[in-house]
C-alpha positions in Angstrom: 60.6 87.6 -14.7 58.7 84.5 -13.9 54.9 83.6 -15.3 52.9 81.4 -13.9 49.2 81.5 -15.8 49.5 77.3 -14.5 46.0 78.3 -12.5 42.5 78.9 -13.7 40.4 81.3 -11.9 38.1 81.6 -13.7 35.8 80.3 -16.7 32.6 81.9 -18.7 29.7 80.9 -20.8 27.5 82.8 -21.7 23.6 81.7 -22.0 20.5 82.6 -23.3 18.7 82.6 -19.6 20.1 83.3 -16.6 18.2 82.0 -13.9 16.9 79.2 -15.6 20.8 78.5 -15.8 21.2 78.9 -12.1 19.1 76.4 -11.7 20.4 73.7 -13.2 23.8 74.4 -12.7 23.3 74.3 -8.8 20.1 72.0 -8.6 20.8 69.0 -10.9 25.0 69.3 -11.3 24.8 70.4 -7.5 27.5 73.2 -7.6 27.5 75.8 -4.8 26.6 79.2 -5.8 29.0 82.2 -5.0 26.7 85.2 -5.9 24.5 86.6 -8.4 23.7 89.9 -9.8 22.5 90.7 -12.5 22.9 88.7 -16.2 25.4 87.3 -13.9 26.4 84.9 -11.1 29.2 82.7 -10.1 29.2 78.8 -9.3 32.3 77.6 -6.4 34.2 74.6 -9.7 36.2 73.1 -6.0 38.3 77.0 -5.7 37.9 78.1 -9.8 34.9 80.4 -10.3 32.0 79.4 -12.8 30.5 82.5 -14.5 27.4 82.5 -15.9 26.8 85.4 -17.9 23.8 86.3 -20.2 24.9 86.5 -23.9 24.7 89.6 -26.2 23.3 87.1 -29.3 22.8 83.5 -30.4 24.8 80.9 -28.0 27.4 79.0 -30.0 28.2 76.4 -27.9 32.1 76.2 -28.5 34.7 73.5 -25.4 33.6 71.7 -22.8 33.9 71.8 -19.1 34.7 67.3 -17.9 33.3 67.7 -13.9 35.8 64.7 -12.2 34.3 62.9 -10.2 35.3 59.7 -7.1 32.5 57.2 -8.8 31.3 57.6 -11.7 28.3 55.2 -12.1 27.3 57.0 -8.7 27.2 59.5 -10.0 25.0 59.0 -13.3 22.4 57.7 -11.2 22.1 60.7 -9.0 22.3 63.2 -11.8 19.6 60.4 -13.6 17.3 60.9 -10.3 17.7 64.7 -11.4 16.1 64.8 -14.4 19.8 64.4 -16.6 19.8 63.0 -19.7 23.2 61.6 -20.9 24.3 62.3 -24.8 26.7 58.9 -24.3 27.0 56.6 -21.1 30.3 56.4 -18.9 32.9 54.8 -20.9 36.7 54.5 -21.2 38.5 57.0 -23.1 42.1 55.5 -22.5 44.0 53.8 -20.7 47.0 55.8 -19.1 50.3 53.7 -17.3 48.1 54.0 -14.2 44.7 54.8 -14.4 42.0 54.0 -16.7 39.8 57.6 -18.2 36.0 56.9 -18.0 33.2 59.9 -18.6 30.7 60.2 -19.9 29.1 62.9 -21.6 25.5 65.2 -21.5 24.6 69.1 -22.2 22.7 71.9 -20.4 20.0 73.8 -21.3 22.1 76.3 -23.2 23.8 73.4 -25.7 27.5 73.5 -24.1 28.9 69.7 -24.0 30.1 69.0 -20.4 30.9 65.7 -18.9 31.9 63.7 -15.6 35.1 61.6 -15.2 36.9 59.3 -13.6 40.3 58.5 -13.2 40.1 54.9 -12.4 42.2 52.6 -11.2 43.3 50.1 -13.9 41.2 47.3 -14.9 37.4 49.7 -13.5 34.6 48.7 -14.9 31.6 50.9 -13.7 29.0 48.9 -11.4 25.5 48.2 -13.7 
């Protein structure tokens, strides 16, 4: 039997306050909310569900979620207008064979590390 587990269906993050997290992911990041019931809320990330669920105990942030964007400079500027503070400004992460990888990092209200990333043309420099 050949398994095909290459497509992620859902990612879950524990949160202290579901309503606060929902507001952040909807209003600041701009994700589309699918549904909310009880201590769970779900967002669509291009077909992958992001589940925010009330943590049973203290939250220990682990891992990171990277959101693709078309233009990192414009994305960062828009998110800053929405009140987001970046912990790391857009910077070149790696020069790949066919593109340059740029990222900028921030945290959500529960301390989870998040980032926006752009797979940019070779030699790209974000507008000031």
